[in-house]
N, C-alpha and C positions, 0 to 999 in steps of 0.2 A: 399610680401615675395616671389616674383617670382624666385629670385636666389636660395632661400632655397628650393623651389619645384624642381628646376632643379638639385641643388646640394644636394639634399636629400629628414621631419617630417617633404629633399633635400632632342641568345637563341638557335645544330645539325640541319642539313638541314631536312626539312619536305618532300622534294621531291614531288612525285606524291600524297602524302597523303593530300595535301592542294587543295581543290577544288577551281575553279575560280568562282563558283556560289556565287553571292553576298549575298545570304541568308544563306550561310554556316557560322556557328559560332563554337567556341570551348566551350565544356561543360565538367564539372568534374562529374563523376558518382561514387557515393558511393554504393558499392555492398556488400551484406551479404556474406562474404567469407566462412562462415560455410556451405553455400548451394552448394558449388562447387561439382558437380558430380565426383566421383572417376575415371571416365573414362578419365578425362583430367589430364595430368601430372603436369601442372602449371596453375596459374591464367590466364596467357596470352593466353594459348590455349583455356581456357574456354571463355574468353572475345571475342576472335576473331572467335570462332565458334558459340556463342550464341547471342552476343550483337552487334557486328559491324565488319567491314572489318579490316584486319590488317593494310591496308594503311592509315586508318583514325586515328589510335591510336597514340597519342603523348607520353604520359607517362603512365606507370603502377606503381601503388602505393601499397606497401605491408608492410609498417612498422608503420608509424604514421597514416595511412589511408589505407583502403582497397578499391581498385577500379581502375579507369583509367580516363584519359582525352582523348577526341577525337573530331575531327572536323566533323560536320554533320549539316543538316538543322534543324530548329526548330521543324518541324513535325516529323522528325526521333527521335529527343530527346524526344518529347512528347510521342511517341510510346514506347520508351524504359522506360520512367518513370513509365509506367503501368506494367512493368515486375515485378513479385512478389519478385525477388531477388534484385531489385534496391531500395535502401533506400532513396536516394536523388539525385537530379540533380541540379548542381550549375553552372550557366553561368560563364565563365571565365571573369575576370575583370582586368583592368589595374590599378596599384597602383602607388603612387608617393614616391620618397625619401623625407625624412623630413630634409631638410638642415637648452713650456706650463708650465704655472704656476699651472694649475688646480690640479695635483696630490697633491701638498702641500696644496692647498686651501681646499681640502676635508679631510685633516687631516692625510696625509701620511708623515712620516719623515724617513730619512735614518737611518739605523742601529737600529731601535727600532720599537715597535708596530707591526702593521699588515704586513708591508713590510718584516720585519725581521722574524716574526713568520711564515709567509707563504712562505719564500724563494722567495719573489717577484712573486709568482704564478707559480713557476717552475713546469713543467709537467702537468699543467692543460691546457686543449685544448679549445680554444674559436673559435666557428664557426661564421664567418662574412657573413651575407647575404647582398650583396650590388653590386657594379659595378665592382668588381674584385680588383686587387692589382698591384702596380708598384713595383716589387720585388727587384729592385736594390737599393732602398732607404736604407740609413744607419740604419733607424729605424727597419729594418727587418734582420739585421745581426744575424748570429747564433754563433758568437764568444763566446767561453767559455760556450756554452750551452751543456748539456749532450745529450746522444742519444735520438732519437725519442721514446716516451713511447711505450712499447711493445704491449699495448692494442690497439694501433691505427690500424684501418683497412681501412683507406682511401686511396686515390689515388692522384697522381699528373697528372692531365689530360693535355696533351700537346695540342698545337694549334698554331695559328699565333703568332709569336714572344713570345712564351712561351714554353720553353724546360724543360726537367727533371731537369736540373741544376738550374732552377728558383725556385725550391723548395729546402729547406734546413732543418736544425734542428729547425729553427724558423717558416718558412712557411712549415708546414709538409704535407699539402694537398691543392689541388686547383681543383675546378670543374667549369664548366659553363653549364647553362641551357637556351636553346633558342627555344625549339620546340613550346611552347605556344606563344612566341613573333612572330615567323615566321608564324605560322598558322593565327594569327590575321591579318597579312598583306595581306593574301590571301582572306580576307573577306571584303575588302573595307575599312579597317581601316585607310588608308591614310598614307602619308609620315610622318615618325616620330612617328607613333602609332603602331609599330609592323611591321612585314614583313621580307623579306629577309635581313640578316645582310648587312648593307651598309659598305663594306670593305674599302671604302675610308675614313671613319671616325671611324670605329670600328674594333676591333680585335676579330676574332672568336676564343676566348681563354679566360683564366682567367685574361689576362692583362687588366688593367684599363685605359680607355681613358677619363673617366669623372672626376676622382679625388676623388669623394665622398668615394668610398670603401677604397682607400689608406688612406684617412684621418681618417675614423672611425676605421680601423684596427690598425693604429698607436696610436690612442687615447686610445684604450682598452689595447694594449699590446706592444707598441713601445719600443725598447731598448733605453738606454741612448745615446743621440746624443749631442755632444758638439758643440758650435758655431752655434746653430740653430737660424734662424730668417726668416722672410718674408720681403725681401728688407730692412733689418735693423730694422723692427718692431718686438717687442717681443723677442729681442735677449737674448740668454742664453742657458740653457740645456733643450732639449726637451726629454720627456719620457712619456710612457704610464702609465696607472694605474697599470698594472700587467706586468712589463718589461720582466719577464722570462717566461710568459705563451706562449704556442705554438698557432699558428694561422692556421686555416683551412678556406680556402676562397671558397665561393659559389657565383659565379657571376650569379645573377638572374635579374639584372637591366642593361639596355642598354642605351647608350647615347641618350638623348632627346626622349626616347621611353618609359620610365617607366619600370614597373616590372609586369609580369602577374601571376595571382594566380596559374595557372596550373604549372608554373615553380617554384614558391615559394614552393608549396606543394611537388614537386619532390626534392627540396633542403632539406626540412625537413626530408623526407624519407632517403635521402643519408646521411645527417649529423648524424642522430641518429644511423644508421647502421655503420657509420665510427667510432663512438666512441667519439664525442665531449662531453664536460662537460657543456659548456655554449653556448647559441646561442644569437647573437646580431643582431637585425633586426630593422634598422632605416627606416622602411617602413610603410606606413599607408594610410588611407583614400582611395582616388581614386575618390570619388564623393562627399565627405563631409558627407556621411551618413553611420552610423554604421549598418552593417548587423547583424541579429541574429547569434548567435554563430554557429549554424548548417549550415549556408550559408556563413560562413567566413573562407576560407581556412587558413588564418593566425592563427585564434583561434583554428581551428581543428588540424593543424600541431603542434602548440605549445602545445596543450593538449597531443598529442601523445609523444612529447618530454618530457614534465614535468612528465608524468606518468611513464617514464623510467628514471627519475632522472636527467634530463637535465634542467638547469635553463635557462629561456628565458626572455631576456630584450628587451623592445620595446619602441618606441618613442610615446609621447603623442600628437604629431601633432603641426603644426605651425599656427593654426587658432585663437589663442588668440588675444586680451583679451576677446573675446566674450564668454559668458557663454555657457556651454554644448558643448564646441568645442573639448574636449578631445577624442582621438581615441584609439584603441586597448584596449577594455574594459573588456575582459575576465578575471575572477579573478585569473586564473592560470598564466596569463602574468604579468610581472612587468612593469608598465607603467610609463615612466620617462618624467617629464616636465623639463624646462630649467631655470636656474638662471644665473646671472652675476658672474664674478670673480672680484678680486680687482685690475685688470689691465685694462687700457683703452688707447685709441689712440686719444687724443684730437686734435681738430682743432678749429680755431676761425675765424668767419666772422667779419671783421672790416668794418663798414659802413662809408660813407663819412662824416656823422655828428658826428663821434667819438665814436658811440656806438660799443661795442664788444659783440658778441653773440656766446655762446659755442656750439660746435658740435663735430663730430668724423670723422676720415678719415684714410685710409691706403694708400693714394696716396704717391708714392715714386719717382715721376719724377721731372723735373725742377720746382722750386718754383716760385710763382708770388708775394711772400711776399713784402710788402712795396708799390708796385705800385697799384694804384686804377684804376679800369676799370668801364665803364658804366654798370649799373645793369638793367636787364629787366625781367619782369614776363610775358611770353607769354599767361598765363591763363587769363589775364585781358580782353582778347578778348571774353571770354565766351566759347571758343571752347575747349572741354574737351581734345581732342587729343593733342592740343598745350600745355595745362597746364601739361599734363603727359609726354611731350617730346617724343611722339611716333614717329616711323619711318616716315620721310617725312612730319612731321607736323609743322616744324619750318621754318619760312621765313628767308633765309640767309640775306636779306636786313635789317631785324630788329635785327638779332642776331649777325652778324659779329663783332668781336672785343669786345664782351661784356661778362659779367658773367650772366648766365641764371639761373633763379629760376625754378626748375621742381618739380612737385608734385609726391609723391611716389604712386606706384600702377600700375597695369596692366602689364607693361613690366619690365624686370629685372632692378634693380637699376643702375648697371654698364652700361647697354645698353643705358640708357638715356644720360649718358655722351658722348657716342659715337655719338648719334644723334646730340648733341650740337656741338661736334667737327666737324662733317661733314657739319654743317650749318655755320661753321666759328666762333663759340663761343670760348672764352678764357678759361672759367671755368664754374662750375656748383655748385649751392646750392640746395641740395635735401631736400625738406620740407615734414615732416610727415603730414598726415591728422589727424583728430580728433581720428579716430579709433586706430592709432598707438600711439597717445599721445606723450610722451617724450621718448619712447623706441627707442634707436639708435643702429645701427649695422654698424661696420666698413667695408668698401669695398676698394679693391685695384683698384681704379679708373684709367682710361686711360688718363684723363685730370685732372687738379687741381680741386678737388671737395670736398665738405663737407656736411655731413648729419646733419640736425638740427631738433629739436622737433617741435611739432605743434604750440606752443606758439611763439617760436622764428621765425618760418616760417611766421606766421601772421604778426609779427612786420616787418620783412624784406620786405614782399609784400606791406605792407602799406607804408613803406619808398620808395619803388620802384615806387609806384603810385604818389608820390609827385612831380616827375619831376626832371631831372638832377641828379638822384641818382647814386652814385658810391660805389664800395666796393672792398675789397681784401680779400684773404684767407691766414691765417698763419697756418702752420702745426707744431705740437709740439712733434711728436714722441711718445714714449711709457712712460706712467706714471704708477707707481706701488703704492699700498697702497690706492687705491680709496675707498672712504667712501660715503654712506654705501655699504656694500657688504656682502653676496649676496643679490640681489634684484630679484624678480620674473620677468623674461623676458616678455616683452609685448606680444610677439608672442606665448608664451607657451600655449598649449591647456589647457583649464579650465574645471572644473566640473560645475554642477553635472554630474554624469554618466547618459547619456541619455537612456541607456538600462535597467540597474538595479540600481536605486539610492541607494539601500541598501549597495552597494559596492562602497566605496569612490575611485574615480579616479581623477587625477593621484595618483599613490602610493607615489611618492616623486619627488623632483627635484634634478638636478645635474648641474654642469657647462655646459653651452650651448651657451655662447655669447663670440665671439672673441677668439675662441680656435685655438691655433697653433698646427698643426699636419702635417704629411708627405703628399706629393702631387704628382700627376702624371707628367711625362715629356711630355705628349701628348697634353697638353693644358695649356694656361696661367692661372694666378690666378683668373681671372674673369670668366673663362669658355667660354668666347666668342670666336668664330672662328677667329675673327680679332686680338685677343690678342696673340701675338707671344712670349711674355716673358716666360722664364723658371724659375721655382723656386722649390727648394727641399721641402719647407714647404709652407703652406697656412694657412690663418686665416679665419675660417668660423663660422657661427652662425646657430643655429637651434636645435630642439629636436633631430635631427640626431646626434648632437655632444654630447648631454647629455646622450643619451642611452648607447654608448660604455663606458662612465665613470662607469656606473652601471654594465655593462658586466665585465669590468676589476675588479671592486670591488667584484663581485660574484666569479670570478676566485681566487682572494686572499683568500676569505672566504672558498671556496671549498678546496683550498690547505691546509689551516690551520685546517679545520674541514671536512675531506673527508667523514664522515658518515652523514653529514647534508643533508637533503632533500632540493629541490628548495624552498619549502615553509618556511623551517627553515632559509635559507639564506635570503630570502625576509623579514621575520620577523625581523631578526637581523639588517638589513639595515634600516627598517622602524621605529622600536621602539627606535633606537638610533639617528634618524635624528634630526637635529636642527631646531627649529622654530624661532630662533633669528639670527640676523646678527653678524658679527664679532665685532660689537660695543655693543653687548648684548642687542640690541633693537629689537622689533618685526620686522620681515621682511616686506618690503614694495613692492609695485607694480610699476614696471618701467614705465608703461603707465600713471599712475595717481599720483604716489608719496604717495598714501594712504596705510593704513595697509592692509595686505593680510589675507586670510583665508585658511583652508584646501581644499577648492575648487580650490585654486590657486596652493598650494604647497603640497597637500596630507598630508603625515606624517611629512614633513619637508625637509630640505636640507641634502644631503648625508654627513655623518660624520664618516669616517672610523676609527678615533681614538678610537671610542667606539664600533664599530660593531663587532669586533673580540670577545668581551666578553660581550654579551648582557644580561647575567643573566638568562632570561627566553625567550622562543620562543613559538610562536603560530604555531603549525605544522598542516599540512593538508595531507590527503591521497586521493587516487582515489575515495573511497566511499564517502568522504566528498563532493567532487565535484559532484558526481552523485546525492547526496541528494540535493545539491544546484540546479542542473538542474531540479530535480523533483519539487522543491519549486517554480520555476518560470513558472511551467505549461508545461514543456516539457514531452511528452509521451515516452514510452519505445523505439519505433522505432526512434524517433528524437534523443534521447540521444545516441543511438547506432551509429548514424552518427558521433558523436564526439568521443565517448569512445571506439568504435570498438567491444563492447560486449553488449549483451542485458541487460537492466536495469529493476529492479523491484522497482517501486515507492510504498511507503506505501499507502494503500487504505483508512485508517481511519485518522490518524494524519499526515496531510501534513506538511512537514518541512517548516520553515520560512527562506527566503533568508538572512535575517539579522543575522541568527544564524550560517552562515558559519564561521568557526573559523579564521576569518581575523584579522590582526593586527590593524585595525581601526574599529570604531563602528558607525553605522548609524541607527537612529530610525526615521521611517516615520509614521506620523499620518494623518488621514483624515482631510481635511480642512472643511468638511461638519459637522462633529461631534463637538458638543460643550460640555462645562463642563470639569470636570477632566478626563483626559485620561492617561492610563498607558500602557507601553510595557516593557516586560522583555526579555533581550538578554542573551545568555549563551556563555561563552568562556572557553577554557581549555589552560593551559600553561604548558610547560615542562621545568624543571630546567636543565640548561646546565652550571651552575656556581658551586659554592661550594656546596658540597653534603648537609650539614646541614645549610640551609638558611631559614630565616624567612622574608617574605615580608609583608608590610602593604600598604593599598591602600591610594592613595591621589587623590582626585577628584576636578577638576575645572569645576563646572557645567556651562553649557551654560546659558545665561541670560534668566530668567523666567522659568527655568527648574529645577526640583528636581531630583537628581541622587543618588540612594542608591546601595551599592554593598555588596553582601553576598557570602562568609564570607569576613570580612574586613582584615583578616590575612591569609596568605598562609604559611604553615609550611612544609618544604621539609626535607627529610632524605634519608638514603640509600635505604629504602624500599618504600618511597613515592617520585617519580620523577615527577609525573604529577598530576595536580589538576584542578578542574573546579570552576568557580565562576559565579554569576548571577548579571546582571546589570539591575535595574529597573529604567526606565525613566518616569517621571510624568510631564504632562503639563496641564495648564488650557486652553482648546481649545477656550474658549470664549474671552480670553484676551491676547492671545499669539501674540507677535510682532516679525516677522521673519527677519526684517532688509533688507538691500539692496541686499544681496546674496540670499534671499529667504530661509534662514536657520540661525540657531544659532549654535555656536561652543564652545566646551570645550575640556577637556582631562581627561583621566584616567591613572594614573601611579602606578606601583608597585615598592616600594622602600625598599631596604634592607641595606641602609647605604653606599653601594658601587655602586649599579646599580640603574638607573631610567629607567623602562621599560614603555615607554609612548605610548599611543594610542589616536589619535584624536577622539572626539565625535561630530557627526553631528546630529542635530535634525531639522526636516523639516515637513511642512504640505503640502500635495499634493491633488489637486482635482482629484477624480477618473476619468479615461478616459471614 
């Protein structure tokens, strides 16, 4: 998924503040703001007088986080860590981006339902943390939009090729954050990993040269655009999920350089102060390891936002189908995996022996249909770089005039075609490995090329080895009504939650495969420097694409229900999500074709037909999150790093993490204990439907598990708006069979004849660490 990393799940001058000492690094310092002596007029005066020199400070944080980021040596940081007012020191880290028919596909219809009830998200403000925006696109027109909401306190930060006129009533704010990026370059980070902004390839402004930010912004909130397509593919009307929502752009990621935590945290601070309602952050990972919440600036910044009523949507990462690959695990984040939609771009490999093998492609150049060319697999030599079609790995004497089979992995998919072209090849067949299975992603290749699944790839390689093999590739354009759909994308990050398995992650999935959205004019659709094509729209895949679908959905719900908290919006989206495909069959896994579980799709696939009227919601407040942090063993000082205020954890009855009032239920049992084991979980629901409602419980118990719920009926009235219930899960530890996923799954639903408020149930046995 190299293209996805580049294109997503796919920084002001630091001047003399950056030392050339190779041991200098950037650190984020969490400071107890209550301890500031009154002699200092501002936090900045205090920090520069007592902690570090003004020239080394990059950002000062005062909203979602109290503290600062600065460049210094490890020994200086270690000394500061001992200061009584420093609560935590977090090394700055580089993150990666997680790289249309979809609004209809998630249940939105013109003139009725959520689009109509929410006025298409009008006046709700979505903050996009990404690579910036290409403001001239039709998707960002402000035609017929009302005035900028009066509560907006943001700014239109100007810079290279970005003037005040580039903001309008649609793009109501734009900022860029580069200090962390630039400081990293002064520390031996190397080319492309931070440093001074390379103004030959980047704009020191909110303008987007990468394309990713323009794509995610228009997915969340793009206006109606007629005659949209990418080189003829996916032709039709393009529109975002919340077409009338306003956009605030926070450029924190830079072309080929990733995104630095210190800048992301500064963006959270700014966005919450500016007055956004929703934050969309298609950023995650960085090193494939999830940090504890108190060392994770995305988790910390998101908590500060959510605690002030801002919904935060994040991507689940693109490291599926491996288990425990989901990222962005904090329970206050909404973590979104990716599914397919019912549109595809088929291509077909026709072999010389008459066999036809199905694949996908977005190639739009001169076709080679009908004429067969010699077929070669460079990987038969046993040289890995040749099998992967890496730079300079192909022998032109062997490749010239032939269709070349390349294995997926290591370098970007589209870059492999360029390698083949340079070596004189005519076309490329891109073969999945076993890990990707049959999961396919369309690419705008520069030569005739087609992606095929692992099984088809093996067949083609076997045929190529037989001698005198020939093939051709036929391109079939856009096909609608593909079945089954949705299917869980092979790359989508999977559970269980590696930090706290009691919280099911991902939360849900949304469209993330072959999504058409607006694109930058600074680079061609492949993102390669050598791709000089211009396109108004591009088709991308990744959890970076699914995340803004949920951001747009949250904007619609916020517009329809302004008094709902971020947790209530999340609950509505999760409890109404669908676990079946459009054919009403259980959702399957793209990589294997097998049935999926909540470890793959969370609560299910986004279904906005139902989310506006969920019946009941599972709400959460700041104290609930503090209790959760106490339950996982965090002390008062550690919790304060996240919540900004001291916490008091109960001394006697420690809360249980599985009792966080989450819209999903997970019961963990010891794998060591035998015999009959029980665990009781508690939940509370608030009625947001008809005042006088009666709900009865319906349980689909996991295999081998007994689930009982008390009470079995919930009776709501004008005086009773909120009720609690208890779920007792019982297993026989001696005879429990957990299955391939290491868990068994079921569901609990509250039903009143109109609503089905569904929560997944996960039961697992874990060996103690």
